[in-house]
Biopython code that builds the backbone (N, CA, C, O; Angstrom):
import numpy as np
from Bio.PDB.StructureBuilder import StructureBuilder

atoms = [
    (1, "MET", "N", (-28.942, 13.011, -0.852)),
    (1, "MET", "CA", (-27.914, 13.928, -1.287)),
    (1, "MET", "C", (-27.671, 14.988, -0.218)),
    (1, "MET", "O", (-28.568, 15.323, 0.556)),
    (2, "ARG", "N", (-26.456, 15.508, -0.188)),
    (2, "ARG", "CA", (-26.119, 16.667, 0.641)),
    (2, "ARG", "C", (-26.309, 17.912, -0.240)),
    (2, "ARG", "O", (-25.651, 18.067, -1.269)),
    (3, "VAL", "N", (-27.220, 18.791, 0.188)),
    (3, "VAL", "CA", (-27.570, 19.959, -0.618)),
    (3, "VAL", "C", (-27.284, 21.232, 0.169)),
    (3, "VAL", "O", (-27.707, 21.380, 1.316)),
    (4, "LEU", "N", (-26.568, 22.137, -0.459)),
    (4, "LEU", "CA", (-26.294, 23.458, 0.101)),
    (4, "LEU", "C", (-27.289, 24.442, -0.496)),
    (4, "LEU", "O", (-27.422, 24.538, -1.717)),
    (5, "ILE", "N", (-27.989, 25.174, 0.368)),
    (5, "ILE", "CA", (-28.934, 26.201, -0.076)),
    (5, "ILE", "C", (-28.416, 27.542, 0.417)),
    (5, "ILE", "O", (-28.124, 27.698, 1.602)),
    (6, "ALA", "N", (-28.300, 28.511, -0.482)),
    (6, "ALA", "CA", (-27.874, 29.856, -0.108)),
    (6, "ALA", "C", (-28.876, 30.870, -0.642)),
    (6, "ALA", "O", (-29.092, 30.986, -1.849)),
    (7, "ASP", "N", (-29.484, 31.601, 0.293)),
    (7, "ASP", "CA", (-30.475, 32.612, -0.085)),
    (7, "ASP", "C", (-30.556, 33.638, 1.031)),
    (7, "ASP", "O", (-30.602, 33.268, 2.204)),
    (8, "ASP", "N", (-30.573, 34.910, 0.690)),
    (8, "ASP", "CA", (-30.684, 35.952, 1.702)),
    (8, "ASP", "C", (-32.133, 36.202, 2.114)),
    (8, "ASP", "O", (-32.386, 36.944, 3.064)),
    (9, "ASN", "N", (-33.070, 35.600, 1.419)),
    (9, "ASN", "CA", (-34.482, 35.681, 1.788)),
    (9, "ASN", "C", (-34.779, 34.519, 2.736)),
    (9, "ASN", "O", (-34.852, 33.368, 2.305)),
    (10, "GLN", "N", (-34.948, 34.819, 4.024)),
    (10, "GLN", "CA", (-35.101, 33.797, 5.053)),
    (10, "GLN", "C", (-36.293, 32.878, 4.791)),
    (10, "GLN", "O", (-36.186, 31.670, 5.002)),
    (11, "ASP", "N", (-37.432, 33.422, 4.335)),
    (11, "ASP", "CA", (-38.615, 32.601, 4.071)),
    (11, "ASP", "C", (-38.362, 31.589, 2.970)),
    (11, "ASP", "O", (-38.733, 30.422, 3.097)),
    (12, "CYS", "N", (-37.735, 32.028, 1.894)),
    (12, "CYS", "CA", (-37.419, 31.114, 0.788)),
    (12, "CYS", "C", (-36.425, 30.049, 1.238)),
    (12, "CYS", "O", (-36.576, 28.873, 0.910)),
    (13, "LEU", "N", (-35.425, 30.461, 1.981)),
    (13, "LEU", "CA", (-34.398, 29.539, 2.476)),
    (13, "LEU", "C", (-35.037, 28.441, 3.322)),
    (13, "LEU", "O", (-34.769, 27.258, 3.114)),
    (14, "GLU", "N", (-35.877, 28.831, 4.269)),
    (14, "GLU", "CA", (-36.507, 27.859, 5.167)),
    (14, "GLU", "C", (-37.487, 26.954, 4.429)),
    (14, "GLU", "O", (-37.526, 25.751, 4.684)),
    (15, "THR", "N", (-38.279, 27.516, 3.516)),
    (15, "THR", "CA", (-39.248, 26.721, 2.761)),
    (15, "THR", "C", (-38.549, 25.661, 1.920)),
    (15, "THR", "O", (-38.942, 24.494, 1.928)),
    (16, "LEU", "N", (-37.535, 26.060, 1.211)),
    (16, "LEU", "CA", (-36.794, 25.106, 0.380)),
    (16, "LEU", "C", (-36.121, 24.040, 1.237)),
    (16, "LEU", "O", (-36.097, 22.866, 0.868)),
    (17, "ALA", "N", (-35.575, 24.449, 2.379)),
    (17, "ALA", "CA", (-34.935, 23.488, 3.286)),
    (17, "ALA", "C", (-35.942, 22.466, 3.792)),
    (17, "ALA", "O", (-35.632, 21.277, 3.860)),
    (18, "ILE", "N", (-37.137, 22.911, 4.146)),
    (18, "ILE", "CA", (-38.182, 21.993, 4.614)),
    (18, "ILE", "C", (-38.550, 20.993, 3.522)),
    (18, "ILE", "O", (-38.649, 19.793, 3.778)),
    (19, "LEU", "N", (-38.749, 21.491, 2.311)),
    (19, "LEU", "CA", (-39.128, 20.612, 1.197)),
    (19, "LEU", "C", (-38.039, 19.575, 0.896)),
    (19, "LEU", "O", (-38.338, 18.396, 0.708)),
    (20, "LEU", "N", (-36.797, 20.011, 0.851)),
    (20, "LEU", "CA", (-35.713, 19.085, 0.533)),
    (20, "LEU", "C", (-35.447, 18.105, 1.671)),
    (20, "LEU", "O", (-35.090, 16.953, 1.426)),
    (21, "THR", "N", (-35.617, 18.551, 2.907)),
    (21, "THR", "CA", (-35.464, 17.653, 4.048)),
    (21, "THR", "C", (-36.552, 16.581, 4.011)),
    (21, "THR", "O", (-36.279, 15.407, 4.261)),
    (22, "ALA", "N", (-37.782, 16.982, 3.699)),
    (22, "ALA", "CA", (-38.888, 16.036, 3.603)),
    (22, "ALA", "C", (-38.653, 15.004, 2.503)),
    (22, "ALA", "O", (-39.150, 13.881, 2.580)),
    (23, "ALA", "N", (-37.898, 15.392, 1.486)),
    (23, "ALA", "CA", (-37.570, 14.469, 0.394)),
    (23, "ALA", "C", (-36.386, 13.573, 0.743)),
    (23, "ALA", "O", (-35.980, 12.734, -0.061)),
    (24, "GLY", "N", (-35.827, 13.753, 1.954)),
    (24, "GLY", "CA", (-34.763, 12.874, 2.410)),
    (24, "GLY", "C", (-33.346, 13.379, 2.238)),
    (24, "GLY", "O", (-32.396, 12.618, 2.423)),
    (25, "HIS", "N", (-33.182, 14.634, 1.890)),
    (25, "HIS", "CA", (-31.845, 15.190, 1.672)),
    (25, "HIS", "C", (-31.276, 15.814, 2.947)),
    (25, "HIS", "O", (-32.023, 16.309, 3.791)),
    (26, "ALA", "N", (-29.968, 15.785, 3.075)),
    (26, "ALA", "CA", (-29.272, 16.470, 4.168)),
    (26, "ALA", "C", (-29.015, 17.895, 3.702)),
    (26, "ALA", "O", (-28.444, 18.108, 2.633)),
    (27, "ILE", "N", (-29.432, 18.864, 4.494)),
    (27, "ILE", "CA", (-29.407, 20.260, 4.078)),
    (27, "ILE", "C", (-28.418, 21.070, 4.902)),
    (27, "ILE", "O", (-28.272, 20.869, 6.108)),
    (28, "SER", "N", (-27.742, 21.992, 4.219)),
    (28, "SER", "CA", (-26.942, 23.013, 4.876)),
    (28, "SER", "C", (-27.433, 24.342, 4.334)),
    (28, "SER", "O", (-27.629, 24.488, 3.128)),
    (29, "LYS", "N", (-27.634, 25.322, 5.224)),
    (29, "LYS", "CA", (-28.188, 26.609, 4.812)),
    (29, "LYS", "C", (-27.164, 27.728, 5.011)),
    (29, "LYS", "O", (-26.377, 27.715, 5.957)),
    (30, "ALA", "N", (-27.198, 28.696, 4.089)),
    (30, "ALA", "CA", (-26.342, 29.879, 4.184)),
    (30, "ALA", "C", (-27.178, 31.097, 3.821)),
    (30, "ALA", "O", (-28.050, 31.025, 2.956)),
    (31, "ARG", "N", (-26.905, 32.226, 4.491)),
    (31, "ARG", "CA", (-27.671, 33.448, 4.242)),
    (31, "ARG", "C", (-26.985, 34.426, 3.296)),
    (31, "ARG", "O", (-27.567, 35.447, 2.931)),
    (32, "ASP", "N", (-25.753, 34.121, 2.897)),
    (32, "ASP", "CA", (-25.064, 34.953, 1.908)),
    (32, "ASP", "C", (-23.984, 34.116, 1.228)),
    (32, "ASP", "O", (-23.740, 32.969, 1.602)),
    (33, "GLY", "N", (-23.349, 34.704, 0.233)),
    (33, "GLY", "CA", (-22.361, 33.974, -0.549)),
    (33, "GLY", "C", (-21.142, 33.536, 0.233)),
    (33, "GLY", "O", (-20.637, 32.431, 0.037)),
    (34, "GLU", "N", (-20.667, 34.395, 1.118)),
    (34, "GLU", "CA", (-19.486, 34.035, 1.906)),
    (34, "GLU", "C", (-19.774, 32.862, 2.829)),
    (34, "GLU", "O", (-18.947, 31.962, 2.976)),
    (35, "GLU", "N", (-20.940, 32.874, 3.447)),
    (35, "GLU", "CA", (-21.333, 31.762, 4.312)),
    (35, "GLU", "C", (-21.496, 30.481, 3.484)),
    (35, "GLU", "O", (-21.184, 29.390, 3.962)),
    (36, "ALA", "N", (-21.979, 30.611, 2.252)),
    (36, "ALA", "CA", (-22.133, 29.445, 1.374)),
    (36, "ALA", "C", (-20.779, 28.796, 1.081)),
    (36, "ALA", "O", (-20.656, 27.571, 1.082)),
    (37, "VAL", "N", (-19.778, 29.619, 0.833)),
    (37, "VAL", "CA", (-18.430, 29.091, 0.559)),
    (37, "VAL", "C", (-17.918, 28.331, 1.784)),
    (37, "VAL", "O", (-17.353, 27.245, 1.650)),
    (38, "GLU", "N", (-18.113, 28.893, 2.964)),
    (38, "GLU", "CA", (-17.670, 28.225, 4.198)),
    (38, "GLU", "C", (-18.427, 26.922, 4.426)),
    (38, "GLU", "O", (-17.829, 25.906, 4.780)),
    (39, "GLN", "N", (-19.736, 26.952, 4.225)),
    (39, "GLN", "CA", (-20.543, 25.734, 4.399)),
    (39, "GLN", "C", (-20.098, 24.652, 3.413)),
    (39, "GLN", "O", (-20.029, 23.478, 3.778)),
    (40, "ALA", "N", (-19.799, 25.030, 2.182)),
    (40, "ALA", "CA", (-19.376, 24.062, 1.173)),
    (40, "ALA", "C", (-18.060, 23.404, 1.564)),
    (40, "ALA", "O", (-17.872, 22.209, 1.337)),
    (41, "ARG", "N", (-17.156, 24.167, 2.145)),
    (41, "ARG", "CA", (-15.883, 23.585, 2.585)),
    (41, "ARG", "C", (-16.101, 22.553, 3.669)),
    (41, "ARG", "O", (-15.406, 21.538, 3.721)),
    (42, "ARG", "N", (-17.075, 22.815, 4.545)),
    (42, "ARG", "CA", (-17.339, 21.886, 5.648)),
    (42, "ARG", "C", (-18.113, 20.654, 5.210)),
    (42, "ARG", "O", (-17.769, 19.535, 5.593)),
    (43, "MET", "N", (-19.154, 20.849, 4.409)),
    (43, "MET", "CA", (-20.057, 19.729, 4.118)),
    (43, "MET", "C", (-19.778, 19.005, 2.798)),
    (43, "MET", "O", (-20.234, 17.878, 2.604)),
    (44, "ARG", "N", (-19.035, 19.641, 1.892)),
    (44, "ARG", "CA", (-18.788, 19.044, 0.566)),
    (44, "ARG", "C", (-20.103, 18.563, -0.059)),
    (44, "ARG", "O", (-20.331, 17.359, -0.171)),
    (45, "PRO", "N", (-20.965, 19.497, -0.464)),
    (45, "PRO", "CA", (-22.301, 19.141, -0.960)),
    (45, "PRO", "C", (-22.260, 18.391, -2.288)),
    (45, "PRO", "O", (-21.322, 18.521, -3.075)),
    (46, "ASP", "N", (-23.299, 17.611, -2.504)),
    (46, "ASP", "CA", (-23.492, 16.947, -3.800)),
    (46, "ASP", "C", (-24.121, 17.921, -4.798)),
    (46, "ASP", "O", (-23.912, 17.820, -6.007)),
    (47, "ALA", "N", (-24.895, 18.865, -4.259)),
    (47, "ALA", "CA", (-25.579, 19.850, -5.105)),
    (47, "ALA", "C", (-25.717, 21.151, -4.330)),
    (47, "ALA", "O", (-25.675, 21.163, -3.100)),
    (48, "GLY", "N", (-25.881, 22.234, -5.055)),
    (48, "GLY", "CA", (-26.075, 23.527, -4.423)),
    (48, "GLY", "C", (-27.135, 24.332, -5.138)),
    (48, "GLY", "O", (-27.254, 24.286, -6.362)),
    (49, "ILE", "N", (-27.907, 25.076, -4.353)),
    (49, "ILE", "CA", (-28.885, 26.018, -4.883)),
    (49, "ILE", "C", (-28.467, 27.374, -4.336)),
    (49, "ILE", "O", (-28.661, 27.666, -3.156)),
    (50, "LEU", "N", (-27.892, 28.196, -5.204)),
    (50, "LEU", "CA", (-27.335, 29.485, -4.797)),
    (50, "LEU", "C", (-28.079, 30.606, -5.518)),
    (50, "LEU", "O", (-28.093, 30.662, -6.748)),
    (51, "VAL", "N", (-28.687, 31.486, -4.753)),
    (51, "VAL", "CA", (-29.397, 32.628, -5.338)),
    (51, "VAL", "C", (-28.370, 33.586, -5.931)),
    (51, "VAL", "O", (-27.328, 33.838, -5.326)),
    (52, "ILE", "N", (-28.659, 34.111, -7.098)),
    (52, "ILE", "CA", (-27.710, 34.982, -7.778)),
    (52, "ILE", "C", (-27.530, 36.304, -7.043)),
    (52, "ILE", "O", (-26.394, 36.736, -6.851)),
    (53, "GLY", "N", (-28.609, 36.961, -6.625)),
    (53, "GLY", "CA", (-28.514, 38.293, -6.031)),
    (53, "GLY", "C", (-28.463, 38.272, -4.517)),
    (53, "GLY", "O", (-29.487, 38.483, -3.867)),
    (54, "MET", "N", (-27.306, 38.024, -3.941)),
    (54, "MET", "CA", (-27.141, 38.033, -2.486)),
    (54, "MET", "C", (-26.143, 39.117, -2.097)),
    (54, "MET", "O", (-25.330, 39.547, -2.916)),
    (55, "PRO", "N", (-26.211, 39.557, -0.834)),
    (55, "PRO", "CA", (-25.231, 40.547, -0.375)),
    (55, "PRO", "C", (-23.828, 39.947, -0.278)),
    (55, "PRO", "O", (-23.664, 38.729, -0.342)),
    (56, "SER", "N", (-22.868, 40.767, -0.131)),
    (56, "SER", "CA", (-21.430, 40.439, -0.077)),
    (56, "SER", "C", (-20.990, 39.862, -1.410)),
    (56, "SER", "O", (-20.570, 40.622, -2.283)),
    (57, "ILE", "N", (-21.066, 38.581, -1.602)),
    (57, "ILE", "CA", (-20.765, 37.997, -2.921)),
    (57, "ILE", "C", (-22.007, 37.276, -3.417)),
    (57, "ILE", "O", (-22.720, 36.646, -2.636)),
    (58, "ASP", "N", (-22.266, 37.370, -4.713)),
    (58, "ASP", "CA", (-23.478, 36.748, -5.253)),
    (58, "ASP", "C", (-23.289, 35.248, -5.467)),
    (58, "ASP", "O", (-22.195, 34.717, -5.278)),
    (59, "GLY", "N", (-24.362, 34.576, -5.861)),
    (59, "GLY", "CA", (-24.333, 33.133, -6.044)),
    (59, "GLY", "C", (-23.350, 32.661, -7.110)),
    (59, "GLY", "O", (-22.748, 31.597, -6.973)),
    (60, "VAL", "N", (-23.188, 33.441, -8.159)),
    (60, "VAL", "CA", (-22.250, 33.069, -9.220)),
    (60, "VAL", "C", (-20.815, 33.087, -8.697)),
    (60, "VAL", "O", (-20.052, 32.148, -8.925)),
    (61, "GLU", "N", (-20.454, 34.160, -7.996)),
    (61, "GLU", "CA", (-19.102, 34.252, -7.451)),
    (61, "GLU", "C", (-18.890, 33.198, -6.359)),
    (61, "GLU", "O", (-17.801, 32.635, -6.249)),
    (62, "ALA", "N", (-19.914, 32.930, -5.559)),
    (62, "ALA", "CA", (-19.796, 31.882, -4.539)),
    (62, "ALA", "C", (-19.526, 30.533, -5.196)),
    (62, "ALA", "O", (-18.684, 29.768, -4.727)),
    (63, "ALA", "N", (-20.239, 30.241, -6.279)),
    (63, "ALA", "CA", (-20.014, 28.977, -6.994)),
    (63, "ALA", "C", (-18.584, 28.913, -7.543)),
    (63, "ALA", "O", (-17.943, 27.864, -7.477)),
    (64, "ARG", "N", (-18.087, 30.018, -8.079)),
    (64, "ARG", "CA", (-16.702, 30.047, -8.583)),
    (64, "ARG", "C", (-15.710, 29.739, -7.465)),
    (64, "ARG", "O", (-14.784, 28.948, -7.643)),
    (65, "ARG", "N", (-15.916, 30.374, -6.313)),
    (65, "ARG", "CA", (-14.996, 30.159, -5.188)),
    (65, "ARG", "C", (-15.075, 28.726, -4.663)),
    (65, "ARG", "O", (-14.060, 28.137, -4.291)),
    (66, "ILE", "N", (-16.275, 28.178, -4.634)),
    (66, "ILE", "CA", (-16.443, 26.794, -4.182)),
    (66, "ILE", "C", (-15.710, 25.847, -5.121)),
    (66, "ILE", "O", (-14.997, 24.953, -4.664)),
    (67, "ARG", "N", (-15.874, 26.029, -6.412)),
    (67, "ARG", "CA", (-15.212, 25.167, -7.400)),
    (67, "ARG", "C", (-13.690, 25.333, -7.351)),
    (67, "ARG", "O", (-12.948, 24.359, -7.475)),
    (68, "ARG", "N", (-13.238, 26.573, -7.171)),
    (68, "ARG", "CA", (-11.803, 26.845, -7.115)),
    (68, "ARG", "C", (-11.190, 26.164, -5.888)),
    (68, "ARG", "O", (-10.093, 25.611, -5.972)),
    (69, "ALA", "N", (-11.881, 26.199, -4.765)),
    (69, "ALA", "CA", (-11.370, 25.618, -3.532)),
    (69, "ALA", "C", (-11.353, 24.086, -3.602)),
    (69, "ALA", "O", (-10.470, 23.439, -3.040)),
    (70, "ASP", "N", (-12.339, 23.520, -4.298)),
    (70, "ASP", "CA", (-12.438, 22.059, -4.405)),
    (70, "ASP", "C", (-13.016, 21.717, -5.781)),
    (70, "ASP", "O", (-14.236, 21.635, -5.927)),
    (71, "PRO", "N", (-12.171, 21.517, -6.783)),
    (71, "PRO", "CA", (-12.658, 21.250, -8.134)),
    (71, "PRO", "C", (-13.551, 20.018, -8.250)),
    (71, "PRO", "O", (-14.272, 19.873, -9.237)),
    (72, "GLY", "N", (-13.515, 19.129, -7.255)),
    (72, "GLY", "CA", (-14.348, 17.937, -7.294)),
    (72, "GLY", "C", (-15.815, 18.196, -6.996)),
    (72, "GLY", "O", (-16.655, 17.316, -7.183)),
    (73, "ILE", "N", (-16.126, 19.413, -6.527)),
    (73, "ILE", "CA", (-17.520, 19.736, -6.203)),
    (73, "ILE", "C", (-18.223, 20.216, -7.440)),
    (73, "ILE", "O", (-19.410, 20.542, -7.389)),
]
sb = StructureBuilder()
sb.init_structure("model")
sb.init_model(0)
sb.init_chain("A")
sb.init_seg("    ")
for serial, (resi, resn, name, xyz) in enumerate(atoms, 1):
    if name == "N":
        sb.init_residue(resn, " ", resi, " ")
    sb.init_atom(name, np.array(xyz, "f"), 0.0, 1.0, " ", f" {name:<3s}", serial, name[0])
structure = sb.get_structure()
């Protein structure tokens, strides 16, 4: 699966990316909600893990924008 991970905590972001990569998934990482929206437009993920409390826009708003931009995601 193509998985988008968005977290402003660098340690959590990297740890989760390592675990999911080891499980065979293609990973895209974002450090905030705006970057997550941009990454989603580029990679069209099968799944996303978005932290709720991020700077700029939170994970909930990022998910709304991703769905609005591409309802198929």
